[in-house]
DSSP file (Angstrom, degrees, kcal/mol; ACC not computed):
  #  RESIDUE AA STRUCTURE BP1 BP2  ACC     N-H-->O    O-->H-N    N-H-->O    O-->H-N    TCO  KAPPA ALPHA  PHI   PSI    X-CA   Y-CA   Z-CA
    1    1 A M              0   0    0      0, 0.0     2,-0.1     0, 0.0     0, 0.0   0.000 360.0 360.0 360.0 123.1  -17.5   -7.8    6.2
    2    2 A T        -     0   0    0      1,-0.1     2,-0.2    71,-0.1    30,-0.1  -0.423 360.0 -96.7 -93.7 171.1  -13.8   -6.9    6.1
    3    3 A L        -     0   0    0     28,-0.4     2,-0.2    64,-0.2    -1,-0.1  -0.595  29.7-130.2 -84.4 147.1  -10.9   -9.0    4.9
    4    4 A T     >  -     0   0    0     -2,-0.2     4,-2.3     1,-0.1     5,-0.1  -0.480  30.3-107.4 -82.6 167.5   -8.7  -10.9    7.3
    5    5 A T  H  > S+     0   0    0      2,-0.2     4,-2.5     1,-0.2    22,-0.3   0.870 122.8  54.0 -64.9 -34.3   -4.9  -10.5    7.0
    6    6 A A  H  > S+     0   0    0      2,-0.2     4,-2.0     1,-0.2    -1,-0.2   0.911 109.6  47.1 -65.1 -41.3   -4.8  -14.1    5.6
    7    7 A E  H  > S+     0   0    0      2,-0.2     4,-2.4     1,-0.2    -2,-0.2   0.878 111.2  52.1 -66.5 -36.9   -7.3  -13.1    3.0
    8    8 A A  H  X S+     0   0    0     -4,-2.3     4,-2.3     2,-0.2    -2,-0.2   0.912 108.5  50.1 -65.3 -42.1   -5.4  -10.0    2.2
    9    9 A D  H  X S+     0   0    0     -4,-2.5     4,-2.0     2,-0.2    -2,-0.2   0.887 111.1  49.5 -63.3 -37.9   -2.2  -12.0    1.7
   10   10 A K  H  X S+     0   0    0     -4,-2.0     4,-2.5     2,-0.2    -2,-0.2   0.899 108.1  53.6 -66.0 -40.6   -4.1  -14.3   -0.6
   11   11 A L  H  X S+     0   0    0     -4,-2.4     4,-1.8     1,-0.2    -2,-0.2   0.917 108.8  49.8 -58.3 -43.7   -5.4  -11.3   -2.5
   12   12 A L  H  X S+     0   0    0     -4,-2.3     4,-0.8     1,-0.2    -2,-0.2   0.906 114.0  44.8 -61.1 -42.6   -1.8  -10.1   -2.9
   13   13 A A  H  < S+     0   0    0     -4,-2.0    -2,-0.2     1,-0.2    -1,-0.2   0.836 119.5  40.3 -71.3 -33.3   -0.7  -13.5   -4.2
   14   14 A D  H  < S+     0   0    0     -4,-2.5    -2,-0.2    -5,-0.1    -1,-0.2   0.686 121.1  34.3 -91.7 -19.4   -3.6  -14.0   -6.6
   15   15 A N  H  < S+     0   0    0     -4,-1.8     2,-0.3    -5,-0.2    -2,-0.1   0.391  95.2  81.2-125.3   4.0   -4.1  -10.6   -8.1
   16   16 A F  S  < S-     0   0    0     -4,-0.8     5,-0.0    -5,-0.2    47,-0.0  -0.859  77.8-100.7-119.6 152.2   -0.8   -8.7   -8.6
   17   17 A A    >>  -     0   0    0     -2,-0.3     4,-2.3     1,-0.1     3,-0.8  -0.205  38.3-108.1 -62.1 153.6    1.9   -8.9  -11.2
   18   18 A P  H 3> S+     0   0    0      0, 0.0     4,-1.9     0, 0.0     5,-0.1   0.848 119.1  56.0 -53.9 -37.4    5.1  -10.8  -10.4
   19   19 A W  H 34 S+     0   0    0      2,-0.2     4,-0.3     1,-0.2    -2,-0.0   0.839 108.6  47.6 -68.3 -30.8    7.1   -7.7  -10.0
   20   20 A V  H X4 S+     0   0    0     -3,-0.8     3,-1.6     1,-0.2     5,-0.5   0.909 110.9  51.2 -71.6 -42.5    4.7   -6.4   -7.4
   21   21 A Q  H >< S+     0   0    0     -4,-2.3     3,-1.8     1,-0.3    -2,-0.2   0.829  99.3  66.3 -61.4 -31.4    4.8   -9.7   -5.6
   22   22 A A  T 3< S+     0   0    0     -4,-1.9    -1,-0.3     1,-0.3    -2,-0.2   0.660  84.0  73.8 -66.6 -14.9    8.6   -9.5   -5.7
   23   23 A L  T <  S-     0   0    0     -3,-1.6    -1,-0.3    -4,-0.3    -2,-0.2   0.742 102.2-132.1 -68.1 -21.5    8.4   -6.5   -3.3
   24   24 A G    <   +     0   0    0     -3,-1.8    -2,-0.1    -4,-0.3    -3,-0.1   0.729  38.7 176.0  79.0  22.0    7.5   -9.0   -0.5
   25   25 A L        -     0   0    0     -5,-0.5     2,-0.3    14,-0.1    14,-0.2  -0.285   4.6-177.6 -61.9 143.6    4.5   -7.1    0.8
   26   26 A S  E     -A   38   0A   0     12,-1.3    12,-2.9   -14,-0.0     2,-0.3  -0.993  29.8-106.7-142.6 150.0    2.5   -8.8    3.5
   27   27 A A  E     +A   37   0A   0     -2,-0.3    10,-0.2   -22,-0.3     3,-0.1  -0.595  32.7 171.0 -78.7 131.3   -0.7   -7.8    5.4
   28   28 A V  E     -     0   0A   0      8,-3.3     2,-0.3     1,-0.4     9,-0.2   0.722  69.2  -2.7-103.3 -37.2   -0.1   -6.6    9.0
   29   29 A E  E     -A   36   0A   0      7,-1.5     7,-3.0   -24,-0.1    -1,-0.4  -0.990  56.8-169.7-157.1 145.4   -3.7   -5.4    9.7
   30   30 A T  E     +A   35   0A   0     -2,-0.3     2,-0.3     5,-0.2     5,-0.2  -0.975  12.9 165.5-135.7 154.3   -7.0   -4.9    8.0
   31   31 A G        -     0   0    0      3,-2.3     3,-0.4    -2,-0.3   -28,-0.4  -0.839  54.4 -71.2-150.3-172.5  -10.1   -3.1    9.0
   32   32 A E  S    S+     0   0    0     -2,-0.3    42,-0.1     1,-0.2     3,-0.0   0.849 128.2   7.1 -57.9 -37.7  -13.4   -1.9    7.7
   33   33 A R  S    S+     0   0    0     38,-0.1    70,-3.0    39,-0.1     2,-0.3   0.060 123.5  55.1-136.8  25.3  -11.8    1.0    5.7
   34   34 A H  E     - B   0 102A   0     -3,-0.4    -3,-2.3    68,-0.2     2,-0.3  -0.979  48.3-164.2-153.0 166.0   -8.1    0.4    6.0
   35   35 A A  E     -AB  30 101A   0     66,-2.0    66,-2.9    -2,-0.3     2,-0.5  -0.980   9.3-153.2-149.1 146.1   -5.2   -1.9    5.5
   36   36 A V  E     -AB  29 100A   0     -7,-3.0    -8,-3.3    -2,-0.3    -7,-1.5  -0.990  17.2-174.8-120.8 123.6   -1.6   -1.9    6.8
   37   37 A L  E     -AB  27  99A   0     62,-2.3    62,-3.2    -2,-0.5     2,-0.5  -0.872  19.3-133.4-114.7 151.1    1.1   -3.7    4.7
   38   38 A R  E     -AB  26  98A   0    -12,-2.9   -12,-1.3    -2,-0.3    60,-0.2  -0.910  10.0-162.5-103.4 127.1    4.7   -4.3    5.5
   39   39 A L  E     - B   0  97A   0     58,-3.2    58,-2.6    -2,-0.5   -14,-0.1  -0.930  23.4-140.3-103.3 106.4    7.3   -3.6    2.8
   40   40 A P        -     0   0    0      0, 0.0    56,-0.1     0, 0.0    55,-0.1  -0.405  21.2-104.1 -72.4 143.1   10.4   -5.5    3.9
   41   41 A W        +     0   0    0     -2,-0.1     2,-0.3    53,-0.1    55,-0.1  -0.373  45.5 173.1 -61.2 138.8   13.8   -3.8    3.5
   42   42 A S    >   -     0   0    0     53,-0.2     3,-1.6     1,-0.1     4,-0.3  -0.963  38.7-140.1-148.7 133.0   15.8   -5.2    0.6
   43   43 A D  G >  S+     0   0    0     -2,-0.3     3,-1.2     1,-0.3     7,-0.1   0.793 104.8  67.8 -59.8 -26.2   19.1   -3.9   -0.8
   44   44 A R  G 3  S+     0   0    0      1,-0.2    -1,-0.3    -3,-0.1    -3,-0.0   0.753 100.1  48.4 -64.8 -23.3   17.5   -4.7   -4.2
   45   45 A L  G <  S+     0   0    0     -3,-1.6     8,-2.7     5,-0.1    -1,-0.2   0.409  90.0 106.5 -97.6   1.2   15.1   -1.9   -3.6
   46   46 A A  B <   -F   52   0B   0     -3,-1.2     6,-0.2    -4,-0.3     2,-0.1  -0.538  57.2-148.7 -82.5 147.5   17.7    0.7   -2.5
   47   47 A R    >   -     0   0    0      4,-3.1     3,-2.5    -2,-0.2     4,-0.1  -0.406  46.9 -53.5 -99.9-178.5   18.7    3.5   -4.9
   48   48 A E  T 3  S+     0   0    0      1,-0.3     3,-0.3    -2,-0.1    -1,-0.2  -0.369 130.9  32.5 -55.6 131.7   22.1    5.2   -5.2
   49   49 A G  T 3  S-     0   0    0      1,-0.2    -1,-0.3    -3,-0.1    -3,-0.0   0.273 123.7 -89.0  97.6 -10.4   23.0    6.4   -1.7
   50   50 A G  S <  S+     0   0    0     -3,-2.5    44,-0.4     1,-0.3     2,-0.2   0.391  84.0 131.2  93.6  -3.7   21.3    3.5    0.1
   51   51 A G        -     0   0    0     -3,-0.3    -4,-3.1    42,-0.1    -1,-0.3  -0.509  68.3 -93.6 -83.1 153.4   17.8    4.8    0.6
   52   52 A L  B     -F   46   0B   0     40,-2.7    40,-0.2    -6,-0.2    -6,-0.2  -0.414  52.0-106.5 -61.1 134.7   14.7    2.9   -0.3
   53   53 A S     >  -     0   0    0     -8,-2.7     4,-1.8     1,-0.1     3,-0.2  -0.347  12.4-132.6 -70.5 144.9   13.6    3.8   -3.9
   54   54 A G  H  > S+     0   0    0      1,-0.2     4,-2.8     2,-0.2     5,-0.2   0.840 106.3  60.6 -61.7 -34.8   10.6    6.1   -4.4
   55   55 A Q  H  > S+     0   0    0      1,-0.2     4,-2.3     2,-0.2    -1,-0.2   0.903 104.7  48.4 -61.3 -41.4    9.3    3.7   -7.0
   56   56 A A  H  > S+     0   0    0    -11,-0.2     4,-2.2     2,-0.2    -1,-0.2   0.909 112.6  48.2 -65.5 -41.4    9.1    0.8   -4.5
   57   57 A M  H  X S+     0   0    0     -4,-1.8     4,-2.4     2,-0.2    -2,-0.2   0.897 111.6  49.6 -66.7 -39.3    7.3    3.1   -2.0
   58   58 A M  H  X S+     0   0    0     -4,-2.8     4,-2.5     2,-0.2    -2,-0.2   0.907 111.6  48.5 -66.0 -40.6    4.8    4.3   -4.6
   59   59 A A  H  X S+     0   0    0     -4,-2.3     4,-2.3    -5,-0.2    -2,-0.2   0.898 111.7  50.0 -65.4 -39.1    4.1    0.7   -5.7
   60   60 A A  H  X S+     0   0    0     -4,-2.2     4,-2.6     2,-0.2    -2,-0.2   0.906 111.3  48.7 -65.2 -40.9    3.6   -0.3   -2.0
   61   61 A A  H  X S+     0   0    0     -4,-2.4     4,-2.2     2,-0.2    -2,-0.2   0.931 111.8  49.0 -64.0 -45.1    1.2    2.6   -1.4
   62   62 A D  H  X S+     0   0    0     -4,-2.5     4,-1.7     1,-0.2    -2,-0.2   0.916 113.4  47.1 -59.8 -44.4   -0.8    1.7   -4.6
   63   63 A T  H  X S+     0   0    0     -4,-2.3     4,-2.0     1,-0.2    -2,-0.2   0.907 110.1  51.7 -66.1 -43.4   -1.0   -1.9   -3.5
   64   64 A A  H  X S+     0   0    0     -4,-2.6     4,-2.5     1,-0.2    -1,-0.2   0.877 107.5  54.5 -61.6 -37.0   -2.0   -1.1    0.0
   65   65 A C  H  X S+     0   0    0     -4,-2.2     4,-2.6     2,-0.2    -1,-0.2   0.902 105.8  51.6 -64.0 -40.5   -4.8    1.1   -1.3
   66   66 A V  H  X S+     0   0    0     -4,-1.7     4,-2.3     1,-0.2    -1,-0.2   0.912 111.0  48.2 -61.7 -41.8   -6.1   -1.8   -3.4
   67   67 A V  H  X S+     0   0    0     -4,-2.0     4,-2.4     2,-0.2    -2,-0.2   0.902 111.0  50.8 -65.6 -40.5   -6.2   -3.9   -0.3
   68   68 A A  H  X S+     0   0    0     -4,-2.5     4,-2.4     2,-0.2    -2,-0.2   0.916 111.2  47.5 -64.5 -42.9   -7.9   -1.2    1.7
   69   69 A V  H  X S+     0   0    0     -4,-2.6     4,-2.0     2,-0.2     6,-0.2   0.918 111.8  51.3 -62.9 -42.2  -10.6   -0.7   -1.0
   70   70 A S  H  X>S+     0   0    0     -4,-2.3     5,-2.2    -5,-0.2     4,-0.8   0.899 109.7  49.8 -61.7 -40.7  -11.1   -4.5   -1.1
   71   71 A A  H ><5S+     0   0    0     -4,-2.4     3,-0.6     1,-0.2    -1,-0.2   0.920 111.4  48.7 -62.5 -43.4  -11.5   -4.6    2.7
   72   72 A A  H 3<5S+     0   0    0     -4,-2.4    -2,-0.2     1,-0.2    -1,-0.2   0.820 115.5  44.2 -66.8 -31.0  -14.1   -1.8    2.5
   73   73 A R  H 3<5S-     0   0    0     -4,-2.0    -1,-0.2     2,-0.2    -2,-0.2   0.488 114.5-113.7 -92.9  -4.1  -16.0   -3.6   -0.3
   74   74 A G  T <<5S+     0   0    0     -4,-0.8     2,-0.2    -3,-0.6    -3,-0.2   0.632  85.3  10.4  82.3  12.8  -15.8   -7.0    1.4
   75   75 A G  S   <S-     0   0    0     -5,-2.2     2,-0.2    -6,-0.2    -2,-0.2  -0.846  93.6 -64.1 160.7 166.9  -13.6   -8.5   -1.3
   76   76 A F        +     0   0    0     -2,-0.2    -9,-0.1    -5,-0.0   -10,-0.0  -0.486  52.1 161.5 -75.4 141.0  -11.4   -7.9   -4.3
   77   77 A G        -     0   0    0     -2,-0.2    -7,-0.0     0, 0.0    -4,-0.0  -0.946  48.2 -64.6-148.6 168.9  -13.0   -6.5   -7.5
   78   78 A P        +     0   0    0      0, 0.0    58,-3.0     0, 0.0     2,-0.3  -0.306  61.8 155.7 -59.3 135.9  -11.9   -4.8  -10.6
   79   79 A M  E     -C  135   0A   0     56,-0.2     2,-0.4    57,-0.1    56,-0.2  -0.976  26.5-151.4-157.4 154.9  -10.4   -1.3  -10.0
   80   80 A T  E     -C  134   0A   0     54,-2.4    54,-2.7    -2,-0.3     2,-0.4  -0.994  24.6-117.3-132.9 134.6   -8.0    1.0  -11.8
   81   81 A T  E     +C  133   0A   0     -2,-0.4    52,-0.2    52,-0.2     3,-0.1  -0.583  32.4 174.8 -68.9 123.0   -5.7    3.6  -10.3
   82   82 A V  E     +     0   0A   0     50,-3.2     2,-0.3    -2,-0.4    51,-0.2   0.775  66.0   1.8 -97.5 -36.6   -6.8    7.0  -11.7
   83   83 A Q  E     +C  132   0A   0     49,-1.6    49,-2.5     2,-0.0    -1,-0.4  -0.988  55.8 177.5-153.8 140.5   -4.5    9.2   -9.8
   84   84 A Q  E     -C  131   0A   0     -2,-0.3     2,-0.4    47,-0.2    47,-0.2  -0.957   4.3-176.4-144.7 130.4   -1.7    8.9   -7.3
   85   85 A S  E     -C  130   0A   0     45,-2.4    45,-2.2    -2,-0.3     2,-0.4  -0.994   8.0-169.9-126.8 129.9    0.4   11.7   -5.8
   86   86 A T  E     -C  129   0A   0     -2,-0.4     2,-0.5    43,-0.2    43,-0.2  -0.969  10.7-163.3-126.6 133.6    3.2   11.0   -3.4
   87   87 A S  E     -C  128   0A   0     41,-3.0    41,-2.2    -2,-0.4     2,-0.5  -0.968  14.2-148.4-112.9 124.9    5.3   13.3   -1.3
   88   88 A F  E     +C  127   0A   0     -2,-0.5    39,-0.3    39,-0.2     3,-0.1  -0.817  20.6 172.6 -96.3 128.6    8.5   12.0    0.1
   89   89 A Q        -     0   0    0     37,-3.4     2,-0.3    -2,-0.5    38,-0.2   0.719  60.2  -1.7-111.7 -27.7    9.5   13.4    3.4
   90   90 A R  S    S-     0   0    0     36,-1.6    -1,-0.4    34,-0.0     2,-0.1  -0.980  74.7 -96.2-161.8 155.7   12.6   11.5    4.6
   91   91 A A        -     0   0    0     -2,-0.3     2,-0.5    -3,-0.1    28,-0.1  -0.374  25.4-146.5 -74.1 151.5   14.8    8.7    3.5
   92   92 A V        +     0   0    0    -40,-0.2   -40,-2.7    -2,-0.1     2,-0.4  -0.989  20.8 177.7-117.9 123.5   14.4    5.1    4.7
   93   93 A V        -     0   0    0     -2,-0.5   -42,-0.1   -42,-0.2     3,-0.1  -0.983  64.1 -15.1-130.8 121.4   17.6    3.1    5.1
   94   94 A G  S    S+     0   0    0     -2,-0.4     2,-0.3   -44,-0.4   -53,-0.1   0.666 105.7 105.1  69.4  18.9   17.8   -0.5    6.3
   95   95 A Q  S    S-     0   0    0    -53,-0.1    -1,-0.2   -55,-0.1   -53,-0.2  -0.963  71.0-112.9-132.1 149.1   14.3   -0.6    7.8
   96   96 A D        -     0   0    0     -2,-0.3    24,-2.8   -55,-0.1     2,-0.4  -0.383  33.8-134.2 -66.5 156.4   11.0   -2.2    6.9
   97   97 A V  E     -BD  39 119A   0    -58,-2.6   -58,-3.2    22,-0.3     2,-0.5  -0.964   5.5-147.2-118.7 132.8    8.2    0.2    6.0
   98   98 A L  E     -BD  38 118A   0     20,-3.0    20,-2.5    -2,-0.4     2,-0.6  -0.875  13.1-158.2 -97.5 128.9    4.6    0.1    7.3
   99   99 A V  E     -BD  37 117A   0    -62,-3.2   -62,-2.3    -2,-0.5     2,-0.7  -0.926   5.3-168.0-113.5 110.2    2.1    1.3    4.7
  100  100 A L  E     -BD  36 116A   0     16,-2.7    16,-2.5    -2,-0.6     2,-0.5  -0.885   5.6-172.7-100.6 115.2   -1.2    2.4    6.2
  101  101 A A  E     -BD  35 115A   0    -66,-2.9   -66,-2.0    -2,-0.7     2,-0.4  -0.938   1.8-171.7-110.6 128.8   -3.9    3.0    3.5
  102  102 A R  E     -BD  34 114A   0     12,-3.1    12,-2.2    -2,-0.5     2,-0.6  -0.974  22.6-131.8-123.5 131.4   -7.2    4.5    4.6
  103  103 A V  E     + D   0 113A   0    -70,-3.0    10,-0.3    -2,-0.4     3,-0.2  -0.703  23.8 178.6 -77.0 121.9  -10.4    4.9    2.5
  104  104 A T  E    S+     0   0A   0      8,-2.6     2,-0.3    -2,-0.6     9,-0.2   0.713  72.3  10.2 -97.3 -25.2  -11.6    8.4    2.9
  105  105 A K  E     - D   0 112A   0      7,-1.5     7,-2.7     2,-0.0     2,-0.5  -0.925  62.6-169.7-154.0 130.0  -14.6    8.1    0.5
  106  106 A L  E     + D   0 111A   0     -2,-0.3     5,-0.2     5,-0.2     2,-0.2  -0.954  16.0 168.2-124.2 111.9  -16.1    5.0   -1.1
  107  107 A G        -     0   0    0      3,-2.9    -2,-0.0    -2,-0.5     5,-0.0  -0.415  50.3 -95.0-106.4-173.2  -18.6    5.5   -3.8
  108  108 A R  S    S+     0   0    0     -2,-0.2     3,-0.1     1,-0.1    -1,-0.0   0.862 121.0  15.7 -71.5 -35.2  -20.2    3.1   -6.3
  109  109 A R  S    S+     0   0    0      1,-0.2    26,-2.5    27,-0.1     2,-0.3   0.479 126.7  40.2-119.0  -5.7  -17.7    3.9   -9.0
  110  110 A I  E     - E   0 134A   0     24,-0.3    -3,-2.9   -31,-0.0     2,-0.4  -0.999  54.5-165.0-148.8 146.7  -14.9    5.8   -7.4
  111  111 A A  E     -DE 106 133A   0     22,-2.2    22,-2.5    -2,-0.3     2,-0.4  -0.986   7.0-155.0-133.4 144.7  -12.8    5.6   -4.2
  112  112 A F  E     +DE 105 132A   0     -7,-2.7    -8,-2.6    -2,-0.4    -7,-1.5  -0.949  19.7 178.6-118.4 139.0  -10.5    8.1   -2.5
  113  113 A L  E     -DE 103 131A   0     18,-2.6    18,-2.2    -2,-0.4     2,-0.4  -0.960  23.5-150.5-141.1 156.4   -7.6    7.1   -0.2
  114  114 A D  E     -DE 102 130A   0    -12,-2.2   -12,-3.1    -2,-0.3     2,-0.4  -0.961  17.2-166.5-118.4 142.7   -4.7    8.4    1.9
  115  115 A A  E     -DE 101 129A   0     14,-3.0    14,-3.0    -2,-0.4     2,-0.5  -0.999   5.3-164.2-132.3 135.8   -1.6    6.3    2.5
  116  116 A T  E     -DE 100 128A   0    -16,-2.5   -16,-2.7    -2,-0.4     2,-0.5  -0.977   5.3-159.9-118.7 129.0    1.1    7.0    5.0
  117  117 A L  E     +DE  99 127A   0     10,-2.7     9,-3.2    -2,-0.5    10,-1.8  -0.943  16.5 174.4-111.7 121.1    4.5    5.2    4.8
  118  118 A T  E     -D   98   0A   0    -20,-2.5   -20,-3.0    -2,-0.5   -26,-0.0  -0.990  35.7-114.8-131.5 130.6    6.5    5.0    7.9
  119  119 A A  E >   -D   97   0A   0      5,-0.4     3,-2.2    -2,-0.4   -22,-0.3  -0.377  43.0-108.4 -58.2 143.3    9.8    3.2    8.7
  120  120 A E  T 3  S+     0   0    0    -24,-2.8    -1,-0.1     1,-0.3   -23,-0.1   0.804 113.8  32.0 -51.3 -43.2    9.0    0.6   11.3
  121  121 A D  T 3  S+     0   0    0    -25,-0.2    -1,-0.3     2,-0.0     2,-0.2   0.267 101.0 102.1-100.6  12.8   10.8    2.2   14.2
  122  122 A A    <   -     0   0    0     -3,-2.2     4,-0.1     1,-0.1    -4,-0.0  -0.624  55.3-157.1 -97.8 154.9   10.2    5.8   13.2
  123  123 A E  S    S+     0   0    0     -2,-0.2    -1,-0.1     2,-0.1    -3,-0.0   0.780  79.0  63.7 -93.1 -34.8    7.6    8.3   14.6
  124  124 A E  S    S-     0   0    0      1,-0.1    -5,-0.4     2,-0.0    -2,-0.1  -0.701  91.6-106.7 -95.3 142.4    7.5   10.6   11.5
  125  125 A P        -     0   0    0      0, 0.0    -7,-0.3     0, 0.0     3,-0.1  -0.272  12.3-153.2 -64.7 150.4    6.3    9.4    8.1
  126  126 A A  S    S-     0   0    0     -9,-3.2   -37,-3.4     1,-0.3   -36,-1.6   0.725  79.4  -1.4 -89.1 -28.8    8.7    8.8    5.3
  127  127 A A  E     -CE  88 117A   0    -10,-1.8   -10,-2.7   -39,-0.3     2,-0.4  -0.989  57.2-151.4-158.6 158.3    6.1    9.5    2.6
  128  128 A H  E     -CE  87 116A   0    -41,-2.2   -41,-3.0    -2,-0.3     2,-0.3  -0.999  17.2-174.2-135.1 136.6    2.4   10.4    2.2
  129  129 A A  E     -CE  86 115A   0    -14,-3.0   -14,-3.0    -2,-0.4     2,-0.4  -0.962  13.0-160.4-131.2 149.0    0.3    9.5   -0.8
  130  130 A T  E     -CE  85 114A   0    -45,-2.2   -45,-2.4    -2,-0.3     2,-0.3  -0.948  19.6-177.2-119.8 149.4   -3.2   10.2   -2.0
  131  131 A A  E     -CE  84 113A   0    -18,-2.2   -18,-2.6    -2,-0.4     2,-0.4  -0.992  19.6-156.1-148.5 152.7   -4.9    8.1   -4.6
  132  132 A V  E     -CE  83 112A   0    -49,-2.5   -50,-3.2    -2,-0.3   -49,-1.6  -0.995  15.0-165.7-129.2 135.9   -8.2    7.8   -6.6
  133  133 A Y  E     -CE  81 111A   0    -22,-2.5   -22,-2.2    -2,-0.4     2,-0.5  -0.970  17.1-139.8-125.2 136.3   -9.5    4.5   -8.0
  134  134 A A  E     -CE  80 110A   0    -54,-2.7   -54,-2.4    -2,-0.4     2,-0.4  -0.826  28.2-142.7 -87.7 131.6  -12.2    3.8  -10.6
  135  135 A L  E      C   79   0A   0    -26,-2.5   -56,-0.2    -2,-0.5   -27,-0.0  -0.805 360.0 360.0-103.4 137.3  -14.2    0.8   -9.4
  136  136 A G              0   0    0    -58,-3.0   -57,-0.1    -2,-0.4    -1,-0.1   0.430 360.0 360.0 -92.9 360.0  -15.6   -1.8  -11.8
């Protein structure tokens, strides 16, 4: 049983620190082994030069991965980020970002994921992340 987008939004509201909630993330889509979150554009998240900060994109990818693991497990449970690696491929300026997180392997104690971050109207990704989570 996967999460609905409403359940994913509740998970975001109930389980993340206030600074993560301040990113304004919302669930766009959930499935058996994936989740798509929207990171809305905000001038507050822009760095010098006007591009969306890498820190905001990494936090959004990490959060989307937690939602994807929760969808795959049928609900939220304790987990810890063990590793995250992010490659930034192009700047995002003035656009929302869609974050697609996919579970590539789900074990009893560990999960592996890929996340792709794409500006809403773009064809090419702005960033790609891989992540590993220890599951409680």
